[in-house]
C-alpha positions in Angstrom: 18.9 70.7 59.7 22.6 70.7 58.8 25.0 69.2 61.4 28.6 68.7 60.8 30.1 65.5 62.1 33.9 65.2 61.9 35.4 62.2 60.1 36.4 59.4 62.6 40.1 58.5 62.8 41.0 55.5 60.7 41.7 53.4 63.8 38.0 53.3 64.5 36.9 52.8 61.0 39.2 49.9 60.4 38.8 48.2 63.7 36.9 44.9 63.9 33.8 44.5 66.0 35.9 42.5 68.6 38.4 45.3 68.8 35.8 47.9 69.1 34.0 45.9 71.9 37.3 45.7 73.8 37.9 49.4 73.5 34.4 50.3 74.5 34.5 48.0 77.5 37.9 49.4 78.7 36.8 53.0 78.3 33.5 52.4 80.0 35.2 50.7 82.9 37.7 53.5 83.2 35.0 56.2 83.3 32.9 54.2 85.8 30.0 56.2 87.3 31.2 59.3 85.5 29.4 58.2 82.4 25.8 57.0 81.9 25.0 55.5 78.5 21.4 55.8 77.2 20.2 53.5 74.4 17.0 54.2 72.5 14.9 51.2 71.6 15.7 51.7 67.9 19.4 51.4 68.3 21.3 48.5 66.7 22.4 45.7 69.0 26.1 46.5 68.8 25.3 49.8 70.5 22.5 48.7 72.8 24.6 46.1 74.5 26.6 48.9 76.2 23.5 50.9 77.3 23.1 51.4 81.1 19.4 52.1 80.3 17.1 51.5 77.4 13.8 53.2 76.6 12.0 55.8 74.6 13.3 59.3 74.2 11.5 61.0 77.2 12.0 58.1 79.6 15.7 58.1 78.9 16.0 61.8 79.6 14.2 61.3 82.9 16.6 58.5 83.8 19.5 60.8 83.0 18.1 63.3 85.4 17.9 60.6 88.0 21.7 60.0 87.8 23.3 63.2 88.9 26.5 61.4 89.7 27.2 61.0 86.0 29.3 63.8 84.6 28.7 62.6 81.0 25.4 61.4 79.5 26.1 59.6 76.2 22.8 59.5 74.4 22.7 56.8 71.7 19.6 58.3 70.0 19.0 61.3 67.8 19.5 65.1 68.2 16.2 66.1 69.8 16.6 63.4 72.4 20.0 64.7 73.5 18.5 68.2 73.7 15.8 66.9 76.0 18.4 65.3 78.2 20.4 68.5 78.4 17.2 70.4 79.4 16.4 68.0 82.2 19.9 67.3 83.6 22.0 69.4 85.9 24.5 72.1 84.9 27.3 69.9 86.0 26.4 67.3 83.5 27.3 67.2 79.8 25.2 65.4 77.2 27.0 63.9 74.2 25.7 62.6 70.9 28.1 60.1 69.3 27.3 61.2 65.8 26.0 64.7 65.1 24.4 63.5 61.9 21.9 61.4 63.9 19.0 63.7 63.5 15.3 63.0 63.0 13.6 63.7 59.6 10.2 64.1 61.3 11.5 66.7 63.8 13.2 68.6 61.0 9.9 68.9 59.2 8.8 71.6 61.7 11.4 74.3 62.2 10.9 77.3 64.5 10.7 79.8 61.6 7.9 77.9 59.9 6.0 77.4 63.1 6.2 81.1 64.1 5.0 82.0 60.6 2.1 79.7 60.9 1.2 81.2 64.3 1.3 84.7 62.9 -0.9 83.6 59.9 -3.5 82.1 62.3 -3.6 85.2 64.3 -4.7 87.1 61.2 -7.9 85.1 60.8 -8.8 83.6 64.2 -8.7 84.3 67.9 -5.2 83.2 68.6 -5.9 83.1 72.3 -8.1 80.1 71.6 -5.4 78.2 69.7 -3.2 75.9 71.8 0.1 74.7 70.3 1.1 71.1 71.1 4.4 69.7 70.0 5.3 66.0 69.9 8.3 65.0 71.9 10.0 64.4 68.6 10.8 68.0 68.0 13.6 70.5 68.5 14.1 72.3 71.8 13.2 75.6 70.4 9.8 74.3 69.4 9.2 72.9 72.9 10.2 76.4 74.1 7.7 78.0 71.6 4.8 76.0 73.0 5.9 76.7 76.5 5.8 80.5 75.8 2.4 80.2 74.1 0.6 78.3 76.8 0.9 74.9 75.1 2.5 71.6 76.1 4.6 68.7 74.9 3.1 65.3 74.4 4.4 61.8 73.9 2.8 59.0 71.9 1.7 57.6 75.3 0.0 60.7 76.7 -1.1 62.5 73.5 -4.8 61.9 74.2 -4.6 63.3 77.7 -2.6 66.4 76.5 -5.0 67.1 73.6 -8.0 66.7 75.9 -6.4 69.2 78.3 -5.8 71.6 75.4 -9.5 71.6 74.4 -10.9 71.7 77.9 -8.2 73.5 79.9 -9.1 75.3 83.1 -5.9 77.3 83.6 -6.5 79.7 80.7 -8.8 80.3 77.7 -10.5 77.1 76.7 -8.9 75.9 73.5 -11.1 76.0 70.3 -8.3 74.7 68.1 -5.0 72.8 68.5 -2.0 73.4 66.2 -0.3 70.0 66.4 3.2 69.4 65.1 5.3 67.9 63.7 3.6 64.5 63.1 0.2 64.6 61.5 -0.5 60.9 62.0 -0.2 60.9 65.8 -2.5 63.9 65.9 -5.0 62.4 63.5 -5.1 59.0 65.2 -5.4 60.6 68.6 -8.2 62.8 67.4 -10.2 59.8 66.2 -9.6 58.1 69.5 -11.2 61.1 71.1 -14.3 60.9 68.9 -13.5 63.4 66.3 -13.4 62.7 62.5 -12.0 64.0 59.3 -14.3 67.0 59.2 -12.7 68.2 62.4 -9.2 68.1 61.0 -7.1 69.9 58.4 -3.5 69.5 57.4 -1.3 72.6 57.6 1.2 72.6 54.8 4.0 75.0 55.9 5.1 75.5 52.3 1.9 77.1 51.3 0.3 80.4 52.2 -2.0 80.0 55.2 -1.0 76.3 55.2 -2.9 75.8 51.9 -6.2 76.1 53.7 -9.3 78.3 53.2 -10.3 80.8 55.8 -13.3 78.8 56.9 -11.1 75.8 57.5 -8.6 77.8 59.5 -11.4 79.1 61.7 -13.5 76.0 62.1 -11.3 72.9 62.2 -10.5 71.7 65.7 -7.2 70.1 64.7 -4.7 71.8 62.5 -2.2 69.0 61.8 1.3 69.9 60.6 2.3 68.1 57.4 5.0 66.0 58.9 5.6 62.3 59.3 8.0 59.6 60.4 9.9 58.2 57.4 9.8 54.7 58.9 6.2 54.5 60.2 4.7 56.0 57.2 5.8 53.0 55.2 3.3 50.7 56.9 0.2 50.4 54.6 -3.1 48.6 54.8 -1.9 46.1 52.2 0.9 45.1 54.6 -1.6 44.2 57.2 -3.8 42.4 54.7 -0.9 40.3 53.5 0.0 39.4 57.2 -3.5 38.4 58.0 -3.7 36.2 54.8 -0.5 34.4 55.9 -1.3 34.3 59.7 -5.1 34.3 60.2 -4.7 34.1 63.9 -1.9 36.6 64.1 -2.0 39.8 66.1 -1.3 43.2 64.5 0.2 46.0 66.7 0.9 49.4 65.3 2.6 52.6 66.4 0.3 55.7 66.2 2.8 57.4 63.9 1.5 55.1 61.2 -1.3 56.3 58.9 -4.9 56.2 60.2 -5.9 53.9 57.4 -3.3 51.3 58.6 -4.0 51.8 62.3 -7.8 51.2 61.7 -6.9 47.7 60.6 -4.7 46.9 63.6 -5.7 44.9 66.7 -3.8 47.3 69.0 -2.2 50.7 68.5 0.2 52.3 71.0 3.6 53.8 71.8 6.8 51.9 71.8 6.4 50.9 75.4 2.9 49.9 74.7 4.1 47.6 71.8 6.7 46.1 74.1 4.0 45.3 76.8 1.6 44.0 74.2 4.1 41.5 73.0 5.0 40.5 76.5 1.2 40.0 77.2 0.5 38.0 74.0 -0.1 34.2 74.5 2.8 31.9 74.0 2.9 30.7 70.4 1.5 34.0 69.0 2.6 35.4 65.7 2.7 39.2 66.0 3.0 41.6 63.1 4.4 44.9 64.3 4.4 48.3 62.6 7.5 50.0 64.0 11.3 50.3 63.6 13.0 47.0 62.6 15.8 46.9 65.3 13.2 46.9 68.0 11.1 44.3 66.2 14.1 42.0 65.8 15.1 42.5 69.4 11.6 41.7 70.7 11.6 38.6 68.5 15.0 37.5 70.0 13.9 38.2 73.6 10.6 36.4 73.3 11.5 32.9 71.9 8.0 31.5 72.6 6.5 34.0 70.1 7.2 35.0 66.6 7.5 38.8 66.1 7.9 40.1 62.6 7.9 43.4 60.8 4.8 44.2 58.7 7.0 45.9 56.2 8.7 43.3 53.9 11.5 45.8 53.2 12.2 46.2 56.9 13.5 49.8 56.6 15.5 50.9 59.6 15.5 54.4 61.0 18.4 55.7 58.9 19.3 58.6 61.2 19.2 56.5 64.4 21.3 53.9 62.4 24.2 56.4 62.3 25.1 55.6 65.9 27.4 52.6 65.7 30.3 51.0 67.6 33.0 53.1 66.0 31.3 56.3 67.0 30.6 55.0 70.5 34.2 53.9 71.0 35.5 57.3 69.7 33.2 59.1 72.1 34.1 57.2 75.2 37.9 57.1 74.6 37.8 60.8 74.0 36.1 61.3 77.4 38.9 59.1 79.0 41.4 61.5 77.4 39.6 64.5 78.7 38.0 65.7 75.5 34.2 66.0 75.2 33.1 65.3 71.7 29.7 66.4 70.2 28.3 68.1 73.3 24.7 69.0 72.9 23.5 72.2 74.6 20.3 74.2 74.7 20.5 77.9 75.3 19.2 79.0 78.7 16.0 80.8 77.5 14.9 77.9 75.3 15.8 75.4 78.1 13.6 77.4 80.5 10.5 77.5 78.3 10.9 74.0 77.0 11.1 72.9 80.7 7.8 74.8 81.2 6.2 72.9 78.4 7.5 69.5 79.7 6.3 70.3 83.2 2.9 71.1 81.9 2.8 67.7 80.3 3.7 66.0 83.5 1.1 68.0 85.4 -1.6 66.9 82.9 -0.6 63.3 82.9 
């Protein structure tokens, strides 16, 4: 998705980290309770140090909702996260994304036109009333609205199993025969296996091919239709990374995010969401060496915050989330100082209809879990 971020003034681009820190601190103090800064776990430390709250995308949006005194919610994350915050916060609050180019490649792999086309194609060959659309939190607001309209729900990596179980055994409508799950195929597949399903119950829907590249029998009989999407960071973690870690640290612990491939997750000791990974490292015995399959900034922060343990990335190239990485101290300083001057930069808004139906999908998720 194309988003146009204006070039920062030279005063921010040429400033030292010390100068930026002073400017951010001054602007933040001037704004006081009028501003609430949210920092996603994958943010770089130069940004995270200024966050009033840190967490995953949904948790941060809920926290924003719990701070109605804040006129401005500065979301140091990516575009879909800021949209979720706008959906959940009050009309008197304005959500700001410091860099409009901070998108999410996974979220962009499923757009509303492609999903609606897939839905229409499915309706040609199967009972569409028995298909439940489920979108991962890492998706645009209009996709959340789509599943809200079509009787589906949103899920997170923490509650994906509960939401998928609801979809296939729901009591508030036609019992689901199939789930169309987007945009991340790996979370859908890993969760399906946890529920006792296998490869024969799943098919990958390729939005670039007619009928997803699937035969009619597959479209009718597969329980899980998994969108061909992935996280550019988590897909990097491969079985050979885990094998190399175990060769070097035979007593080490491997913890993976469920956005990683099923082949890699099968070899892990533990698999779970970002919050799960944080808790797993906290619970590990002192002296443990823990290999983690998730974004490098979180891995490094966890290593720094648990000096009695060694926390390392399973990927030797330690690739960061390139879009999340766009949020930096210059953009944060520019955003905050603009607010002090009375100018709201990069406001993120969701149109009322999409906001309504997206909220329906989110509320269904909360009712389920």
